[in-house]
N, C-alpha and C positions, 0 to 999 in steps of 0.2 A: 891322698885321694881315698884313703880308707874310710873317710867320713861320709862319702857319697856312695850310696848303694844303687848303682846304675841298674842293676837287675830289678830293683824295686821302683825306681823313678821313671825309667824309660817307658815301660809298658803303660804306666798311668799317664805319662805325658802324651804318649801316642793316643791313648784313649780320649784324653781331653781335646787334643787337636781334631781327632776324628769326630768327636761330639760337636765341636765348634763348626767344623766343615758341614756336618750333617744338618746342624741348626741353620747355618747360612743358606744351605741349598733347600732344605725342607721347609723352612719357615715360610718361604714364598708360596709354595704349593699349599701349605696348610692355611695361610691367610687367604689365598685365592678361593679355596673351598669354603672358608668361613664367609667371605664376602658374597659368594654365589648363593649358598644355602640360607644365610641370614637375610640377604637382600630379597630373595624370592619369597621367604616367609612373611616379610614385612610388606612388600609391594604387591604380592599376589600375581606376579608375572615373571617371565624369564629375566635373569640378570646374567649378562655375559661379560667375561673379563678375558682380554687377550693374553696378558702376562702380568705377573706380580713378582716384584723383587723386594725382599725384606732383609735388611742387614742389622744384626744385633750389634756388631762392632761399630758400624757407622750410625746406628740408631735412625735408620732412614727406611721409608717405605715408598716404592715407586710402582704405580699401577698404570698399565697401558690398555687403551681401547676398551673402556668400560661402556656398556650399553644396557640401559634399563628399559624394558618394554612397557608400553602403556596397557594396564590391565583392562581398560575400557575400550581400547582400540588396538588389538593385538598386532595389527599390521603396521603400527607406528611405534616409534620409541618415545618414551617419556623424556629421557635425557641421555645424551652420549658425551663422553669425555675422552679425548685422545691421550691425555697425560695427567696423572695425579702424583705429586711428590710432596711428602711431608717429612720434616726432620724433627725427631723427638728429643727431649731433654734426657740425657743419659743418667743424670743424677736422680731425676724423678722416676725413671724407668726402674732403677734399682729398688725404689720403694713401691713398685707395682703401680705407678701412675703414668699414664700416657699424656704427657704435657708437650705440646708443640708450640714453639714460638712463631714458626712461619711455615707456610705450605703454598703450593701452586696447583691450580686446576686449570688446565688449558685445553683448547679445542672443544669447548662446550658447544653443544647444539641441542635444540629442542624440537620435538615434533617431527623428526626425520622418519622416512619410510623404511620399512624392513622388507627383506626378501622372504623371510620365513616367519610364520606367526609366532608371536611372543607369548601366547597363552600356555599356561601350565596344563598338563594332561588331566590333573585331578581338580583343577580350579573350576568352579561353576562359572557359566557365562555371565558377563556383566554388560549393562547397557552401553551402547556406543555413544560416546559424547564427542566424537570427532567433529560434528557440526555444532555451530554455536547455538546455544539455547535461545529461545525467544524471550528476552527479558522485558521487552516492551509490552505493556498491558494490551491484550488482544482486543479489548473493547475499543481502543483508540484506532487500531487498523480497521476494525469493522465499521466504526462510525464514519471515518473518512471515506472508505470505499463505498459505504451506503450512500453518503452524500453525493459522491461523484456518479454512482450508478443512477441515483434519482435524477441528477442533472441530465445525464445522458438519456435516461428514459423519457424525460419530458420532451426532448428533441426527437427521439426516435418515434414517438407517437405522432401519427398524422392528424394533428388538430384541425387542419383545414377541412378534412373530410367530415368532421364533427360539427361544423358550423351550420346552425339551423337556418340562417338567412340564405346561405348559398344553396342549401338543399331545397328550401322553399322556392327560391327564385328559379332553380332548375326545374322544379316540379311545375311551377306556373308556366315556364317557358314551353313545357310539353302540353299542359292542359289547355291553355288559351288558344293556341293554333288549332287544336282539335275542336274547341268550341266554335271558333270562327268557321272552321270547315263544315261543322254540322249546321250552323245557321245559314251558311251560303248554300248548302244542299237543300235546306228547307225553302230558301228564297227561290232557288232555281226550280224546285218542284212546283211551287205556287205559280211561278211565271209560266211554266210549261202547261199547267192545268188551265190557267187563264187563257193562254193562246189557243189551247185545244177547244176550250168552251167557246171562245170567239169564233173559231173556224166552224164548229158544229152549228152555232147559231146562224152564221152566214149560209151554211148549206141548207138548214131547215127553212130559212126565209124564202128560198127559191120555191118551196112547195109546202106552205104552212099546213095544209090539210093532211098531207101524208105524214108530216112530223109533228102532228098536234100533241101527241103524248109527250114527246121530248120537250116541246116548247112549254108544256105545263110544268116540267121539272126544272126549267132554267132558273126561276127565282130561288128555288131551294139550293141549287148548286152554287149560284152566285152568293147566297148568304153564307154557305159553308166556306167559300173562298175568302169572303170578307172577314169572317171570324178568324180563319187561319192567318190571313194577312195582318189583322189587328194584333193577334197573339204574337206573331213574329216581330212586328214593329215594337211591341211592348218589351220583348226580350232584348232587342237591339237597344232600346232606349235605356234599359236597366244596366247595360254593360259598363258604362262609365263608373257608376256607383260600385259595381262589383269589383272593377279594376282598382278603384281607390281603396276598397276594403282589403283587397289582397296586398296592395302596396303598404297599407298600414300594418298588416300582419308581418310583412318583411321587415318593416322598421322596428316592430316590437321584437322580432327574432334577432335583429341586429344588436339590440341592447343585451339580449341573453347571450349572444356570441361574445360580446365584449367581456361580460362577466366570466364566461367559460374560458376564454383565453387568459384572463388574469389568474384564474384558479389553476389552470393547467400549467402555466409558466410561472407560478408563484415559487419563489426561491428564498429559503432562509439563509441566514449568515452561517458560515462554517466557523466552528470554534478554533481559535488560534492555537490553543494548547493541544487539542486533539490532532490538528493538522501537523503540529510540530512533532508529535509522537509518530504520526504516519510517515512524514517525509524524512525526519532526522533520526528517529528512534534507533534503528539497528546500526546506522552509520556511526552514531555517537556512543551508544552504550556497548557495542560489541568490543571495542578496544578495552573499555573499562571492565567488561566481563572477562576478557583474557587476563588482565592484571589480577583480578580477583581469583581466577582459577590458579594462577601461579602462586598467589599468596596462600591459597588453600593447600597447594602441593608443598610449598616451602615450610609451612607450619608443622608438617609431619616430621621434619628433621630437627625440630626444636623441642626437646622433652619438657613436659610440664614439671612444675615444682615438686609435686607429690609422686612423681614416677619412682618406682622402686628399682634400684640398681642391684643386680645380682652380684654378690661378692663371694669369692672363695673363702670358706672358713679357715681361720688360722689354726695351725696345729697347737700352738701354745702362745702364751703371752697376751698382752692387752695394750692397745695403742692409747697413750696418754697425750691429750692435747693441752699444752701449757698455755697459760694466759698470755695474750698478746700475739700468739702465733695463729696464722690463718690456716685453716684446714683446706687442703687442696682437693678438688674433685678427682675422680678416677680418670676422667678423660677431659682434656681441655686443649682447644686449638685457639691460640691467641690471634692469629691472622692467617688468612688464606687468600691468595691473589687469584682472581677469576679472569678468564679470557676466553671468549667464544663468540657465538652468533645466535640470533633468534629472529623470530618474525613477530612484529607488533603491528596490529592493524593491517596485516597483509603485506607489510614492507620489511625486507631483510635489514637487519641492523647488526653492527659489530659491538660486542659488549666487553667492557673492562671494569673491574671493580675489586672489592675486598670484603671478606666476611671476618668479623672480629668477635672474639670471646664466645665461641661455641663450646658448650659443655654438656655432658650428660647428667650433671648434677647442678642445676642453676641455683638451688638453695644454698650451696656452698660457695659458689663463685661470686654471687651478689651483683654481678654486672650483666646487663642485658646483652643479648646477641644482636649485633648490628650488621646491616648490609648496605654497602654503597656501590651503586652501579652507574656508569655513564656509557653512552653510546658514541660510536664514531660513524661518520657518513652522513646520509641525507636525513636522518631522524635524530636531531640533537635532543637527547633525553637524559635526565638525571633521576635516579631512584634512590631514595633513602628509606631504610626500614629498620625498625627497632622491635625486637621480640623480647619482652620483659617477662621473666618467670620468677622474679624475686618474691612475688606474692602468690597467694592461693589462686587468684584469678589470673588467667593468661591475658596480658595486655600487649597489644601490638599497634604500632603506628607506621603507616606507609605513606610516603609522599612522592609523587612523580611529577616532574616539572619539565616542560619543553618550551623554549622561547624561539620565536621566529621560525616556527616549524612550517615547512613547505608541505601543504596538503595537496595531493595530486588531484587531477580532474576526477570528478565523481558524479554519480547520478543519484538523485534523491527520489523516493517514491517507488512506484511499482511499474515494471514494464507492461505495456498493454493497457495501462490506465492513465494516470497523470505522472509524468516524470520530468524532473528538472535537472538539466545538465549544468553543473557548477564548474567553472573554469578553475585551474590551479590558483590557490590563494595561500597567504601566510597567516599563521595563527599562533597564539600563546595558549598553552594547555597546562592546567594544574589539577592533579588528582590527589585527594587526601582521603585516607581510610583510617578509621579508628575501630579497633576490635577489643571487646572484653569477652573472653571465651569465644563463643560463636556469634555473639551479637555484633552486628555490623552497622556502622554509621560512617558516612563520608559525603564527599562532594566532588563533582567534576565541573571545572570551569573552562570554557572554551571561548576565546575572543578572536574573532576573525577580522581581517581587513576588508578592503573593497571586494565585493563579490559581483561577478558577471554571471548571470543566470539565463539559460535558454530553455524555455518550456517546450515539452513535447506532449501532445495529447493524442490518444489512440484515435485512429481513423474511424469515422462514423458521421452521423448527422451533426454532431456537435464539434468534432475534432478541429477542423481547420479554422473555424470562426473563433473558438475559444483560444486556440493557440495564438492567433493573431492578436486577440484582445489581451491575452496574458503577456505577450512580449512587450506590448506598449505599456501595460499596467505595472509590471514588475520593475523594469528599468534596471538601474545600477544601484546596489545597496552599498553604502559607504562603510558600514560597520555592523557586525552582528555579534551578539553575546548569547551564549548558551550555558545554562546551569542545570546540572543533574544532581538531585538529592538522592543519596544512596542509603537504603535502610534494609532491614531484614537480617538474614544470616548469610554465612559464606556459601552454604549449599543452596539457599534460595534468596538471592539478592533481589531487591525491588528498586526500580528506578522511577523517579518523578522528574520529568523533563520540562524546563521552562526555556523559551528561546525568543529573543526579539526577532530573529529571522523567521520563526514560525508565525509570529504575530504579523510581521510585514507581509509575508507570503499569503497569510489568511486574508488580510485586507485586500491585497492585490487580486487574489483569486476570486474572492467574493465580488469585488468591483467588476472584474472582467466578466464573471458569469452573469452579473446583473446587467451589464452593458449588452452582452450577447442576448440575454433573455428579453431585454427591452427592445432590442433591434428585431428579434424574432416576433415579438408581440406586435410591433408596428408593421412588420412585413405581413403578418397574417391578417391584421385588421385592414391594411391597405389592399391586400389581395382579395379579401372578402368583399370590401367596398367596391373594388373595381369590377369584380364578377357580378355583384348585385346591380351596380349601375348599368353594366352592359345588358343584363337581362331585362331590367326595367326599361331601358331605352329601346330594346328590341320589342318589348311588349307594346310600348307607345307607338312605335312605327307600324307594327303589325295591326294595332287597333285602328290607326288612321287609315291604313290601306284597306282594312276590312270595311270601315264605314263607307269609304268611297265605293267599294265594290258592291256592298249590300244595298246601298242607296240606289245604285244603277239597277240592280236586280229587282228591287221592290217597286221601282218607278213604273215599269211596264205593266205588272199585274194591277196596280192601282188605276192606271189609265183605262185598262181594258174593263175592269169592273165598273168604273164610273160610266164608261160608254154603254155597257150593257144595262145599267140601271137607269139610263136616260139622263144622267146628271151632266154629261158633256158629249160632244161629238157633233160634227157638221155633215156627216154622210146622210143623205136623205133616206138611204136604205137601212141605216143602222141607228138613226137618231131617235127622237122621241116617237116617230111614226115610221114603221109600224111596231118597233120593239116596245115603245111606250105602252102600246095597247096590250101587249102580251102580259104586262105586269099589273094591269088594272083588275 
């Protein structure tokens, strides 16, 4: 035993054991601090870790309750994970390489709410992107809403009150009775004057000498009455021609009204593409926008080829890479299993998948990082993504596929305007994205089965009639295909939407609107014609009644004047003698 110096070995052995224990215990705290500080510097928001366990002996890292706040929406988490476990290769670890063959990330969730703000005290405020941006071109919405507003405005305007024929007929209906009344008043005045003159003459006849001066004025007064009577008879005789002229004016105004109604209710066709953007735009592009947002977020964790990796300088020596040997990156995770949940298109989904070949030095690994995700539950979705950093340009491919996807009941359009309630339907969805650096190209294809659509139009002068016409016009759509061409960049994607559904709806809405407009046009024309005919019939009846009355009124004065002039009469006291003598 003299060969073993326990006084030398034991203290050093105890020191090594204590160092290993300290390393086992302290490495977790050190790694937790590194994750929090490094994560916050990269993300720009709070990173919280419940507990970290790191074992050099087992070459394993276990992280619990990781939460990364969203810097643009501090009251929401960007991502949370209940458990992260990674086993590293001990041989590679001895060469200062973090190589993991397998890892697990479970309890993933995205966009969860926080109780405490995740903003860093020193971080500048960022714009809140919690609400979906409007990727649909605003001109499409403005165009469709302007078309609908124009349609509603044409029905809100009281065109009937602008009809010239109706206004003119109402004016004549007031003017002609007054004209009749004035002529009847004149006739009654002449009749009264004639009777008074007759009475005065009879009185003067009883004592001609006493009333000689009056009798000398009788011929003049009779002449004045005859002229008044003749003038009045001329006015009455001219009435039929005047009435016909007014009726001709009404007929001419009627032609003007027909042109006015056609202009006021003139309706152009709505563009199917613009209507597609208005009705389908946000419903179709919002899920695609969410996927693009996740792609933008995921790309932050895939280093570019030319990223510089900080390495600790070696104290001495030089690494020699022999021919045929592959140089390993400093960090490589060959496979990580993912398990969690998310919300896509407003629907909760369960996610399972795997990330392969993630590294911080893609130029050394030569393999692209891949992601495969599938969902469980009511949204059968498959996501395949490839992040290639083997070249100077970052090239990414993402494909999302969903077959026989159950789309829930939804409403297309704008509440308070035109809205279409679409019953639940089945659909196949394929989303493909190609990225070279930030340049984005892609396509979204949506194929839907039979669609049952119920239109709803805002209450108003147009609402009920257009809604009824739309219900009959739209009917049942057996199949609808929608394609969205995606261009632009990750930060500013642009969508160009084409849809057979939009074309069908545009045709149906245009036809329904034209039917309603035609019906309204006929209604206004018929109403105007009815009112005009009623006024003209009233004028004819009033004219006939006036002719009868005025003929009676004028008959008396005519007979009296004829009697006074000696042209008729059998009364020996009023006949040609002695009255006839008075006028010689």
